[in-house]
Structure formats: C-alpha cells, structure tokens
N, C-alpha and C positions, 0 to 999 in steps of 0.2 A: 568851627564849621569852617572848612575852604575845600577848595577842590584843584584837579588839576584840568588844564588846556590841553587841545590843539589847536593847531597850526593851519589856516586853508587859505592859499593867496590866487589873489581875483586881482593881474595887472599888478602895481606893487602895494597894494592894499592886504594888509593880514590880516583876518577872523580865527580870533582867538576863541574858539568854540568853546564855551561852558562842558562843566559837568554834567552829564546827565542833556547832552545836544545843546544845551543851554537852558533845561526848563528852572520854570521857579524852584528853591532860590535860587539858581544859577542863571547868566545870561551870557551871551554873544558880548564880547570887547572887541575893538578892531586898534589894529597897531598901521599907524599913514608913516614912513618916511620920505622928507623930502632933502635935497643937497644942502638946506641948511638947518633943520628941524626933525622934530620927530612926534609924533601926537598920541596922545591914546582916546580915545572913546567909549567913556562906559566900564570903568573899571569895575570890574564883576567881582564878586567869590571866590573864585575862580581865580583871579589875582593878587590875592593873600599873601601866597605864598610865591615866591620866586617871579612878583610883576618883571618884565620886559622893562631895561630905563627909556622914556619919555621927557622933553622939552616942558610940552604944557598936557594940559587932560582935559577933554569936551566930557560935559556931563550930558544927555539928551533932555532928562527929568531929575524932578525930585523924587525918585523913591530907591528904597533900600539896595536892589536889587542891580541896580545899575551905578552903583557908588562905593558899594562895600569893601571893592581893594584902592580905597582912595588914600590911605593910612599909608600904603607903598609910595604915595610920593609927596615929596617936599616943591614943587614946582608950580608953578599957575595951573589956578581952575575953576574954569570957562562954565557957565551956563547960561540958559536964559532967563533974563531981568526977572520975568515975572514966574520963575518958581527959585529964586535965590533966599528967601526967604526960609524955606525950607531945607536948604541945602547947608546955608550956614549955622541953621540951629538947627536940633533933631529936635526941642520941645516946640518947636515951629511944625516942625513936619509930621509928629506925632497929634497935634490940634486937627492939624489938615485930615486925617482918619473922621474923626468927629463921633469918636467910641467915648461911650461912657468911661465916668473916671476911675472902677476899676481894671475895669479890661484896656483903658489907655496905657495904665501903669506896665501895664502887661505886654502889651505892643512897645512903649518904650527901652523896655529890659530885654525883650526881642531884638530891638533895632541893635542896642548896645553889645550885646553877649553874642547875638549871632550874625548881627552883620557888621559886626565895630566902626556903626553910624557914631562920630564925635562931635557932628558939627563942623564945615569947614568956615568961619568967619570971616576968612580971606578973600574966598571965593568969586570971583568977576561976573560981569553980568552981560553980554551979548545980546543981538539983537536978530529980527528975520533977516536976511540978506549979509551978515558981519563974511569975513573972507579971513579965513586966516592961514595965510601963505608961509611955506615950507621950505620954497624954494624948488622952483618946477612942482611943482604939486601944491593945490588949492583945496580947502576946504571951506565951503561956503556954508554958513546955515538957513536951513530951510523950515520956519515956523510953523509947526502940526498942532496946535493945540488942539483940545479936547478931553482926550487921557489927564494931563495933568495942563492949565494955564501957561504953563513952558517947554510942553512938550516940542521936542524938531527934532527934524531929519538932518543930515549933513550929505551932501555933497561932493564927492572927491573927486577930482580933475585933476588930469587929463585922463585921469583911468575910467571915468562912466562908472560909476559906485553911488548907490542912493543909500543910504543907512535910513530902514523908515524906526527904528527900535520898537515902540512897541503897538505900531500899526503893524503886526506881526505875522496876519493869518493863519494862528491855531485857530482850528472846530469852537474856538470857546468862545471868537468874535470879542465886537471891541468890548472893549474897558472903560465903562465912562461912571464908576458906582462910588468914586469918590468924592469927597465935603466940596472939591477943588474941578468935580471934571465938568463938562458940559457937551451932552450928547448932539446939537446942534454943530456946534465948533470941529466935534469930531467928523460928522460927515464932510463936511467944508475941509476937514485934512486929508481925507482921503480920495475926494475931488482931485485935491490938489498933488497927492503921489500919483495919481494917477493918468493926471495931462504932462508930467516928465517920465522924458526920454531918456532910461540906462542904459547901461549892458546889463552892470549886476545890479540887486538888490537884496542889501542885507536888513536881516529881521535881527532883534533882541532874544527872542526864543523861540529855539523846537524847529522852525522853514526852515531858519538858515540861511542860504544865499537862491535867490532866485534868478534864473539868467532870462534877462532879455525882458521887453515890455509888455510883449502880448501873451506872457505867461504870467506874467505880474498881475495883471489888470486881470486874466482869466479869477486869480488866487483873489484877488481885493475884492472882486466882485460877490465871491462866494463869501469871503470875511463880513463886507455891508449888508449881505441877506440877514444875518442872525439876527441885527435887527430887527429887520422886517417880520423874521421868524416868533421874536420875543413881542411884537408890538399884537403882533396876530393871537398868540398864546394869551395874553392881557386880554383881548377885547374877546373870545371864548369864556375867558373868567367871567367877565361880568356884566353878561346876561341875566345874572342877579345883582341884587347892589353889595358892594363887600368895601371897607375899609383897608386903606393901608397897609397893616399890622396883617390883615388876611394874604392880603397881596404878596407881602413879602413871606408869608410863609407857604405861601403856593410855590414859589419862588418862578422867576424868570431866569435867572442868572444861571446859579449851582445847579449839579444832580441833589435829591437827595441825602446823597451817602457823606455827602463834604459838608462838616461842619467847623467851628472855628470862631472867634468874635467880631471876625471880620462879615461873615455872611450876612445876617439882621441888618448892620447898617448898608452896606452895599445892596441887596436888596431894595429896602425901601426906598435909595435913591434911586436906586433905575427902576422903579414904579414909578417914581414923583415924576423923573424925567418924562418919562411915557404919558403919564395922565396927562401933563402940560400940553404935551405936542396933541394931541389924541382928542380935551377937550378944544384948543382952538382950534380943530377942524372938523368940530362939531359931531363927532364920533361917540365921546364921550360928554355925560352929565353928572354933574353933583347932587345928588337927592336931596339930599339934605348936610352935612357937613361934615366931613369926612368920609361920606358916603357917597360908592361911585359906582355909576352902569353904564350901560351902550344905550344910546339912544333910539 
C-alpha cells in the first residue's frame, strides 16, 4: 500500500497532503526547509515511494499512519520521550493497542505489511519545548498528550505554522480510546492549542490547514463538543443499569456499520474514561460491581 501526495505551501512550510486528503490510512506530512537543514514531520504512507530528502525526521506520535514512510529515511528520527517505546519496537506498539492475542497477531501483520512498520530502535526522544534550529527557521515541540502520552504538535517560526497532528478537527471527534490514551489530558491539550496564536494550523487528517486563530478556535470548539455528546449519550443510555460490554455494544464512538478488531476495545476504553469522570461528578453510580446507572 502506498499513495501519492500533493504539495501545498504556507510560507516556507510545505504540506505534503496525503492521498484521500489525508484520511486514514493516509495522513498529511510536513516538509520544512531552513538555511542549514531540512526536516520532515510524520512521513506517512503517501511518502513510501518518492519521499523528499531530509536531514531529520520528527514524529508527532507513535501511530502507524504517522510513520509508515520512515523506511525512506536513514537520518535521525525524533519523537516525544513518552512515545519512544512504541516507535522503537513494533511489539511494544501492538501491545499498546490492548487487543486479545489473536487480534494482536493480525494487528502486527497489518503494521508490518500495510504500514511498513519495522521499529526504529535508534529513535531519539524530545520533550516539550525542544527546539530544532534549521537555520533561520525553528521547529518547537508543543506537547499535546491525550491521544497518546507523547502526542505532540510543532510550532514553526517565523512562518507561524502550528501542526496539531491528530487534534484534527474532524467530525469523528477526539480519539482517546487506545490503551495509553487519556481523556483529561486530551481536553487540556485542546485548551493549550486554543491558546496559541498562529497564522496557520495544520492537521494530520482531512481538514488540512485552517487559516487564522478565530477559524481554528471555532473548529476546535465543535471538535470538543463531540466529547460532550458522547457523555450525554452515555447518560441517556444509563437510565437503566448497564455493564461496560453493553455500553460498548451500544457504541459511543463508532457508527453501527463500522467493524473491525479495534472497535470493541476502543468502545470499552472510551466508556471507561467517561464512566470514571461521570462517577466522580456524582452523575453515575455503580449499583453493584460492573453495573452502572445514572443517579
């Protein structure tokens, strides 16, 4: 699997728009040129063939669609230190999905065969605020955890381009259903994004580049509302006592026609995040072990 990309330019930042406007399994990548070095962010599946040359690669987080093109680069690769494990080892990445054994084996084959993931044991870690100086142009790490613990954006100056990766403003809404995801962190990261003034905001999927802070903040508010809608749907479902498997089958995240080995684990983890929060707020009670209902 591979795909072509098209180029869009914002200042001196080139967005390598993935096939199908970067919809999964594809993604949008960045090419950033300075006077001294060139940097690529998130080499996607569309960069497997004909990747542009670069001196360094940054990965926003350790998910397959953001690193499928890494095999094209024999240069230093950097990711937030909290996501180093899954980037260095495909086995660790698969374990992070939290699938049962037979489905984990299928996921491992998918990563290997469809996304060319081999693991990068040489990958290096960065932290929030790390600056990559390309010569007259800097790329600064903005840690935006929640989707994964190490999920990060990148602020490119002097262009004023903020890459927000999988805080992607799609109608699907925030994704915090991995074994390593955190809803509270995701919400804090959305607030952090909203507080950053930039000229352009680049997403990894479908929405592409949003021009100007007011438009970005409007889109971000709609994106965040999906969390509230899921919570409202869960509260409505829990007017009668329900178990987590029943909530997962009811679905807070995926539409009924979507199926795959990821669906049930994601639904269960998403439900658990919301149950924990709503219980802490006093809106839900556990009437007996494993059985939840509204207060």
